[in-house]
C-alpha positions as CSV (number, residue, x, y, z in Angstrom):
1,M,8.8,13.4,-14.2
2,R,6.5,14.1,-11.3
3,K,6.2,11.4,-8.7
4,F,3.5,11.7,-6.0
5,A,3.0,9.7,-2.9
6,M,-0.6,9.2,-1.9
7,I,-1.6,7.9,1.6
8,P,-5.3,6.8,1.7
9,A,-7.1,7.2,5.1
10,R,-10.8,6.5,5.8
11,M,-12.2,7.5,9.1
12,G,-14.6,4.6,9.2
13,S,-13.4,1.0,9.5
14,Q,-15.3,-2.2,10.2
15,R,-13.0,-4.3,12.4
16,L,-10.7,-1.7,14.1
17,K,-12.4,1.6,14.7
18,Q,-10.6,4.7,13.4
19,K,-7.5,2.5,12.7
20,N,-5.6,5.2,11.0
21,L,-5.7,7.2,14.2
22,R,-4.5,4.3,16.3
23,E,-1.0,4.5,17.8
24,L,1.9,2.2,17.3
25,G,4.9,3.0,19.4
26,G,3.2,6.3,20.4
27,I,2.8,7.5,16.8
28,T,-0.5,7.3,14.9
29,L,-0.5,5.0,11.8
30,I,-1.3,7.9,9.5
31,A,1.6,10.0,10.9
32,R,4.0,7.0,10.5
33,A,3.1,6.7,6.8
34,I,3.5,10.5,6.2
35,R,6.9,10.6,7.9
36,K,8.0,7.5,6.0
37,A,7.2,9.1,2.7
38,K,9.0,12.3,3.7
39,A,12.1,10.4,4.8
40,T,12.6,8.9,1.4
41,G,13.2,12.3,-0.2
42,I,12.1,10.9,-3.5
43,F,8.6,12.3,-3.9
44,D,7.7,15.6,-5.5
45,E,4.5,15.8,-3.5
46,I,3.0,13.8,-0.6
47,W,-0.7,13.7,-0.2
48,V,-3.1,12.4,2.4
49,N,-6.3,11.3,0.7
50,S,-9.4,11.1,2.9
51,E,-13.1,12.0,3.1
52,H,-12.7,13.3,6.6
53,P,-11.2,16.8,7.4
54,V,-9.5,15.6,10.5
55,F,-6.9,14.0,8.3
56,G,-6.4,17.4,6.7
57,E,-5.4,18.8,10.0
58,I,-2.9,16.0,10.5
59,A,-1.5,16.5,7.0
60,A,-1.0,20.2,7.7
61,A,0.7,19.5,11.0
62,E,3.1,17.0,9.3
63,G,3.8,19.4,6.4
64,V,2.2,17.5,3.5
65,R,-0.8,18.1,1.3
66,F,-4.4,17.0,1.8
67,H,-7.0,15.9,-0.8
68,Q,-10.5,15.6,0.5
69,R,-12.3,13.1,-1.6
70,P,-16.1,13.1,-2.0
71,E,-17.8,11.5,1.0
72,V,-19.2,8.7,-1.2
73,L,-15.7,7.6,-1.8
74,G,-15.0,7.2,1.9
75,G,-17.5,4.4,2.5
76,H,-17.0,0.7,2.7
77,A,-18.2,0.2,-0.9
78,A,-15.6,2.5,-2.4
79,T,-12.6,0.9,-3.9
80,S,-9.1,2.2,-4.5
81,E,-9.8,2.1,-8.2
82,D,-12.4,4.8,-7.7
83,F,-10.6,7.1,-5.3
84,I,-7.3,6.9,-7.1
85,Y,-8.9,8.0,-10.4
86,E,-10.7,10.8,-8.7
87,F,-7.4,12.0,-7.1
88,L,-5.6,11.8,-10.5
89,M,-8.2,13.9,-12.1
90,A,-7.5,16.7,-9.6
91,H,-3.7,16.3,-9.3
92,P,-2.0,15.3,-12.6
93,C,1.3,13.5,-12.3
94,D,3.4,10.9,-14.1
95,Y,3.6,8.3,-11.3
96,I,1.5,7.8,-8.2
97,F,2.7,5.6,-5.4
98,Q,0.1,4.5,-2.8
99,L,1.6,4.1,0.6
100,H,-0.7,2.4,3.1
101,S,-0.7,3.5,6.7
102,I,-1.9,0.1,7.7
103,A,1.5,-1.4,6.7
104,P,3.4,0.4,9.4
105,L,6.4,-2.0,9.5
106,L,7.3,-1.2,5.9
107,T,10.7,0.6,6.1
108,V,11.8,3.8,4.5
109,D,14.6,1.9,2.6
110,E,12.0,-0.5,1.1
111,V,9.8,2.3,-0.1
112,L,12.7,4.0,-1.7
113,A,13.9,0.8,-3.3
114,F,10.4,0.0,-4.5
115,V,10.1,3.4,-6.2
116,E,13.5,3.2,-7.8
117,A,12.7,-0.3,-9.1
118,M,9.5,0.7,-10.7
119,L,11.1,3.8,-12.4
120,A,13.9,1.6,-13.7
121,S,11.4,-0.9,-15.2
122,D,9.1,-0.9,-18.1
123,C,6.1,-1.6,-16.0
124,Q,3.0,0.5,-15.6
125,V,2.0,-1.2,-12.4
126,M,4.2,-2.4,-9.5
127,L,2.7,-4.6,-6.8
128,S,4.4,-5.3,-3.5
129,Y,4.3,-8.9,-2.3
130,V,5.6,-11.3,0.3
131,P,6.9,-14.7,-1.1
132,E,5.2,-17.6,0.6
133,Q,7.4,-20.7,0.1
134,I,5.0,-23.2,1.6
135,E,2.3,-25.4,0.2
136,C,-0.7,-23.2,-0.8
137,A,-4.1,-24.2,-2.1
138,M,-7.2,-22.4,-3.3
139,E,-10.7,-23.9,-3.1
140,G,-9.1,-27.2,-2.2
141,K,-6.8,-27.3,-5.2
142,P,-3.0,-27.1,-5.0
143,L,-1.4,-24.0,-6.4
144,N,2.4,-24.6,-6.1
145,F,2.5,-28.3,-5.2
146,H,0.8,-31.5,-6.2
147,F,-0.8,-34.4,-4.4
148,G,1.4,-36.9,-6.3
149,A,4.4,-36.6,-4.0
150,K,5.6,-34.6,-1.0
151,Q,8.2,-32.0,-1.8
152,N,10.5,-30.1,0.6
153,S,9.2,-26.6,1.1
154,Q,12.5,-25.1,-0.1
155,E,11.9,-26.7,-3.5
156,L,8.5,-25.1,-4.0
157,V,7.8,-22.2,-6.2
158,P,6.9,-19.3,-3.9
159,I,3.4,-17.9,-4.0
160,Q,3.4,-14.1,-4.5
161,R,1.0,-12.8,-1.7
162,I,0.1,-9.3,-2.7
163,T,0.1,-7.0,0.3
164,W,-0.7,-3.5,-1.1
165,S,1.8,-2.1,1.5
166,V,3.2,0.1,-1.3
167,T,1.9,0.1,-4.9
168,G,2.9,2.1,-7.9
169,W,1.2,3.2,-11.2
170,H,2.0,5.1,-14.3
171,A,-0.7,7.7,-13.9
172,P,-1.7,8.2,-17.6
173,T,-2.0,4.4,-18.1
174,F,-4.1,4.1,-15.0
175,I,-6.4,6.9,-16.2
176,K,-6.7,5.4,-19.7
177,G,-7.5,1.9,-18.3
178,H,-10.1,3.2,-15.9
179,E,-11.8,5.2,-18.6
180,T,-11.8,2.5,-21.2
181,S,-12.5,-0.6,-19.2
182,G,-13.0,0.5,-15.6
183,N,-9.7,-1.2,-14.7
184,G,-6.8,1.2,-14.1
185,T,-5.4,-0.9,-11.2
186,Y,-4.0,-3.6,-13.5
187,A,-3.7,-1.6,-16.8
188,G,-0.5,-2.1,-18.7
189,K,2.5,-4.3,-17.8
190,V,2.4,-5.5,-14.2
191,G,5.5,-6.0,-12.2
192,F,6.1,-7.5,-8.7
193,Y,8.4,-6.4,-6.0
194,A,9.2,-8.6,-3.0
195,I,9.2,-7.1,0.5
196,K,10.0,-8.5,3.9
197,R,7.4,-10.5,5.7
198,A,7.0,-7.9,8.5
199,S,6.6,-5.2,5.9
200,G,3.6,-7.1,4.5
201,H,1.9,-7.2,7.9
202,I,-1.4,-5.3,7.5
203,I,-3.4,-3.8,10.4
204,K,-7.0,-4.9,10.1
205,T,-7.8,-5.9,13.7
206,Q,-6.7,-5.2,17.3
207,E,-4.7,-8.5,17.1
208,D,-2.9,-7.2,14.1
209,L,-2.0,-4.0,15.9
210,D,-0.8,-5.9,19.0
211,I,1.4,-8.1,16.8
212,A,2.9,-5.0,15.1
213,E,3.6,-3.5,18.6
214,A,5.4,-6.6,19.6
215,M,7.5,-6.6,16.4
216,L,8.3,-2.9,16.3
217,P,11.4,-3.0,18.6
218,R,13.0,-5.5,16.2
219,I,12.2,-3.4,13.1
220,E,13.2,-0.1,14.5
221,G,16.0,-1.3,16.7
222,V,14.6,0.3,19.9
């Protein structure tokens, strides 16, 4: 059973320029993700997936592999659905685990536990999420509460906020779903794995990066 870690990294970004090359605690986000994947010791191969060759240089320096996707899959319109399929066509495996560099506070132990949980399950998709046990609404309509009475928050059913910090797929099922319906992302049985709130903190803006910098000492104990 071949298990690959894939770390996506676009050079372009809309809100935080070249965010994968930004530093957190003196280490770039992309290098943090690579080192995290290596530290688990569970992956047969670790790949950085990008349209830009500079990430190939980083991958080589960190001792992992590099897949240069077509430039068209590096733009804002490209989705993970498309570049994961393209990757799997070039690098067959049984399971692929996408590890996002923009979730830098996700810990090595959580990645390892996530992979082990998926492999022990009968799911073809595993999504990481943060449970939100507070009143949540969508388009003005309650999701986990009702307007008939006020409930204590600890009595509410938690909302599963998908973070994409780490995601797993059974590769053959993903490929089949993509080719038959254009939807490999949710093909097969979908499972959910809870992670810590800090681990679900995603870097999209400078403010997000600043928050992560403030939280880092508590996460890493430094």
